[in-house]
N, C-alpha and C positions, 0 to 999 in steps of 0.2 A: 219443230224448233219453238222454243219459248221466246217470244219477242218482247223486248223491254221498251217501254215508253217512259217518258219523264214529263212531269209538270214543272215547267221552269219557274224559278222564283220571280216575283213581281218586281220589276225595275221600271220606274216611270221617268219620263222626260222632265227636266227641271222647269218649273213654272213659278215665277215670282209671285208670292202671295200678296194680295192687296188688302189692307186693313183700313179701318176708319182712321182719318187723319187725327193726330193728336198734337202735342207740343213738339216743336223742333227748335233746337238751339241756334244761336246766331252765327256760329262758325268763326268766332273772333279769338280763338285760342284759349278759351276757358276750359278748365277741367271740372267735370261733373261727377256726382255720385248720387245714390238714392237719397242721401241726406240733403244734398244741395237742391235736388229736384223737388223734394218735399217742401222746400221754402219758396218755390216759385208758383205764383198763381197761374192756373191753367195747365199745369203739368200733369194733373191727374194722379199725382203721387201724394199720399198722405202718410202720417207717422203717428203711431200710438206706442209709446214705450220703445221697445227695441224691434218693433214690427212695422214694416212699410207695406202699403197697398198701392198697386198701380192699376188704374181702371181704363186705360186707353193705350194706343200705340204711340210712344214717344220716340223721337229720333235725335241722336247726338250727331250733329252735322260734321262734314269734313272740315278739318281745321281745329275742331274741338277734341276733347278727350274724355274718356270715362274711366274712373277708378272704382273697382268693386268695394263696397263697404264690407268690413270684417265683423264676423260674429253676429250677424243680424239675420232676420227672417224677412223675406220679400214675398208678398202674395200677389198673384196675377188674377185679375178678373177675366171674364169671357172676352175673347178677342184682344186681350192686352198683350203688349210686346214691347221690349226695348230694342230699338234698332240702333246699332252703333256704327256709323259711317266714318267717324274719326278714329283716333288712336284708342286702343282698348287695353286696359290692364285688369285682368280678371284673376290675379293671384291673391289668395287669402293667406296671410302669414300667421295670423293669430286666431285660433279656433276654426270653426267652419261657418260658412254662410249657407242658409237654406233658401232656395227658390222653390215656391210651391204655388198651388192654386188658392184662390180666395173662395172659401166655402165649397160648394159643389160645382164650381165653374167647369164646363166641359171642354171648351175650346181655347183655353189660354195657351199662349205660344212660348213665352220665355224670352230667350236672347237670340237676336239675329245680328251676327257680327259681319260687317262689310269693311273692316279695317284694312286699308291698303298701305299703311305706313310701315308696319313691321309685323313679324309673327306674333300672334296673340297668345299670351301665356295664361293658362287657366289652371287653377289648383284649389283644392280644398273647398269645393262647392258641392252641395247636395242639390240635385235637380229632381224634384218630386212632382210628378204629373206634368211638368213643363219640360221643354227641351232646349238644346243648344244647336243653333244653325249657323253655318259659315257660308257667306256669299262674297268672300274675298278671294283673290287669286294667290294670296300668300299662304294662308293656313294657320294652324294652331299647334301648340304643345299643351297637352292636357294630362294632368297627373292628379292622383289621389282624389278623384271625384266619384260621386255616387249618383247614378241615374236610375230612378225607380218609378214604376207605375205611369210611364209616359202615356199621354192620352191619345196618341195616334194622329195628331194634327199634322205631323210630318211623317215621312217614310222611315225615319229613325229617330230615336231619342237624341242621338248625336248625328246630325246631317252634314255630310261632307260635300264640298264644292268650293270654288268653281274650277274649271279646267286649269291645271297647273298648280293648284294649291297642294301643300304638303302637310301631313299630320303625323304627330308622334303622340301616342296614347299609352300611358303607363300607369300601372297600379290603380286602375279604375274598376268599379263594380257596376254592373248593369243587371237589373232584375225586374221582372213582372211588367215589362213594357208592352203596350198593345201591339205595336208593330216591331220592326227590327230594333235591336239595341243600337247598332251602327249601320247607317245606310246612306245612299246617295242616289242621284239620278243616273240613268243609263248613259247619258251624254256628258257626264262629268267624270273626267279621268284624273284622279288625284293619287299621288303617292301617299301611302299610309303604312305606318309601323305600329302594331298593337302588341304590347309586351306585358306579361304578368297581370293580366286582367281576368276578371271573373264574370261570366255571363250565366244567368240562371232564370229559367222560366220566362223568357221573352217571347214575343209574337203571340201574345195571349188572344188576340183577335182571331187567330187560326185561319189566316187568309193566304196560305201558300207563300209565306215570307219567312226566311230563316232568321236566326238570331243575329248573325253577321251577314250583311247583304251588300257586297261591294262590286263596283265596276273595276275591271282590270286597269292596271296602270304600269308604267315602267318599273315600279317597285311596290309590291304589296307584300308585307311581311306580317304574319301572325305567329307569335312565338310565346311559349310557356304560359298559355292561357287555359282556363277551364271553361268549357261550354257545356252546360248542363241543362237538358231540356225538361219539359213538362210532358209526361207520357199521356196526359189527357188531351193534348193538342196534336192531333194526327196530321196537321198540315204544316207544322213548324219544324223546319230543318235546322241544322247546326250552322254550317258556313257555306256560303255560295260566293264565288267570284266569277263574273261574266263579262264577256267582251262582245256585245251585240253589234257594235259599230265597226268592228274590224280594225281597231287600232293596231298598229304594228309595234314591235319591240316591247311587248308586255311581259312581266315576270311576276310570278307568285311563289312564295315560300311559306309553308305551314309546318312548323316544327315544334316539338316538345310540348304539344298540347294534349289535354284530356278532353275528349269530345264524347259525350254520353247522353243517352236517353232522349234522343231527338228522332224526328221522322226519318231523317238520313243524317249521316255524319258530315261529310263535306262533298261539294261538287265544284268542278271547274268547267267553264263552258266557253267554247270557241277558242280563238287563237291566243296562245300565250305559252311561255316556258314555265313549267310547274315543278317545284320540289316539295314532296310530302314525306317528312322523315321524323322518326322517333316520337310518334304520337300514340296515345292510348285511345282507341276508337271502339267504344263498347256500347252495346244495346241501343243502337240507332236503327230501330225497327218499327216505329209506330206509324207506319203507313198501312192503311187498311186494305189496299190493293197492291200486291207485290209488283204488278206490271207498271205501276206509277212511281215506284221509288223504294226506299228502304235499304239503300246501299251504305256500307261503311264509307267507301270512296266511290264516287261516280265521276268519270271523265267523259265529257260530251263535246264533240266538235264535228259537225257535219262537213266542215270545209277542209278537214284533214290537215290542219296546220299546228295543232296543239302537240307540244312535246312534254312528256311527264317522266319524272325520275322519282321512284317511290322506294324508300328504304327504311328498315328498322321499325316498322309500325306493328302494333298489336291490334288486330282487328277481330272483334268477338261479338257475337250475338246480333249480327245484322241479318236482314233477309237475304242480302247479297253481300259478299265480302268486298270485292272490287268489281265494278262494271266498267267496261270500255265500250263507248258508243262513238264510232268514228275515230278521230284523232290521227295525228301524223306519225308520232313515234312514242311508244309507251315502254318504259324500261322499269320493270319491277324486280330486276335482279339479272345481272349479266356477268357471270363469273368465268366464262370461257375465253375472255380476252385478257391481255396483260393488265395487271393492276394499275399501270401507269396510263392506260388508254383512257381517253375522255369518256367513253361509254361504259367503263367498268362500273359495276354496281354489285356489292356483296350480297344484296337482297336482305336477308335477316328479318323479313316480315313474318309474323306469326298469325296464323288463322285458326279460329276456334269457334265452333257452333254457329256458323253462318248458313242460313237456309230457312226453309219453311216446307210445310206439308210433307215432312219426312225425307226431304232431299237436301243435301248440302251443296251450297254454291260458294266456294271460296273465291273463285275468279271466273267471270263470265265475259268472254271476248265476243261482244256483239258487233264486231267490225271485220273488215277484210284484211286487217293488218296482222303481220306476225308480231307477237308480243313475247318479249323475253321475261321470264319470271323464275330465274334460277336462284339457288341459295336460300330458299324460303322454307319455312316449317308449316306444313299443311295439316289440316284436321283429319289425319289418318294415323292409324296405329303404327304403320311401317312406312317410312319415307321412301317408297319405291315407286317406279313408274306405273305399275298396274294399280296400285292403291290411289295414288294422287290423281290419276285420270278420272276417278269417280267424283272428285270435287271441283273439277275444271270443265267448263263448257267452251268448246272451240271447234276447230275444223273436223276433228274426229267425230263430233256429234252432228255437225251440219256442214256439208262440203262447201257452202257459200261463205263460210266464216274463215278468218285467219287462224293460223296455228299458234298455240301457246307452247313455247319451249321452256320446260320447267325442270328438266334434269341437268345437272345434279341438284338435288334438294339440299336444304341446310341440315346441319347436325344439331338435333335437339339438346345434346349434352353440352354444346358450346354455350348455351344461354346461362349455364350455372357458373361460368368462369368469367363473365364480362366485367365484373367488378374488379377483378385482378388485372385487367388490361389497363395499363397506365395511360394509354392513348385514347381510352373511351371518353365520350362526351359526358360531362357531369350532370346528365339529365336523369336524376334519381327521384322516384315517386313512391309513396306508399300505395296500398291497394285501394285507398279512397281517392286517389288522384292528387294528393297533396305533395307538392315538391319538397324534397328534403335537401338542405344544404349540408354537404358532407365535408367540404374542404379536402384536406389530404387524408382524412380518416375514413375508414370503412364503416358503414352502418352496422349496428349490432345485429345479432342473429334474427332472421326473419325472412319474409318474402317481399321483394321489391320489384318495381318496374324500372329497368335501366336501359336507356336508349330504345324504349318501346318494347323491351323484352322482359318476360318474367324471370327473375333472378333469385335464387335461393342463397342466402348467406348462412353458412353453417358454423 
């Protein structure tokens, strides 16, 4: 038996950072900006033209407010940070504001928002080398922001917290950050919805941290995103959602995403209900030791409580297509029940070229569970039982493992007709992983990925 081990992503406990004291406002109801701070002696904020420089940690006290300046550049020196304990308005309506480091500063922090008055709105800000951290129980709505080259002073360029905070992250770009693009502490349980965002070449420090590194919550949604890895970083995974503290009622959905060129594609760990549907999961194989990772999808739960529903994904070029390690119930396709049954799953997952050393591994059931995987298209020339058995590892290969029930398989011809199905989800991508908005019209002739399946329009 080939035994699979995993290196779990790094999730740390929350520790409030302590920085050198700087200026703190009076809490008398005043609204501040970098412009007004630059006019206050002792604030450590100076101005030259349209550029502000902050050299210490300043605090906007509870009762006061901060309004982000528009169309300016703000430079942070080493150990510099703006802590906002009062109300925070970080919307930029005219142009973009750039927050960056001052010269070669290595440990500048950026913004630490502790606003307990209302959800903090953040838009049209470029965070370069510095980050955005939340320490409120309310949370943030973040849109049209760019996070790049974050220096690793926090566990993510965008740091989520505290327990109960909720986040909506839309149309943002994260690239070349030293650690995760989005992360949080293992003891922070925050609802988060990430939509239409692009992640590229994050976790540059190569420290076993994925690009998106989340703690499980009642609602974690990652939808219509591109997560593109750096093949030279063999410890940087795509997406990880973990529940190390055994929180109950956790739910994760990862749908319509393109996840490519990472150490592994995505992994869910410990207790939660998981939906993984309509994703392109390609070339997630840059783990140097196959026993330590390289799966397109990895489901890990030694407590046997995780429930996973996996449908309509295209999984290609991984060392392992799907690995199941523990877990309570894994449904990768269940067509033998009535379509109205709650556990019905049409399958529709497509496997291609997953394996290593000359052996194909579309599905590895490294658990004692029976796993249903019907209605899928396997990496074999003929979708019959004898052929498919060669790309699945389960009870027939090791009697201590659970069985995979994989017949009947899917119909490869059906993938050519999905565009004609008026009930199909409009998740249409080109072969570069770019989403195509089709409306009521059919795309012109070519090859597309529709609902995670390769589709030919003739």
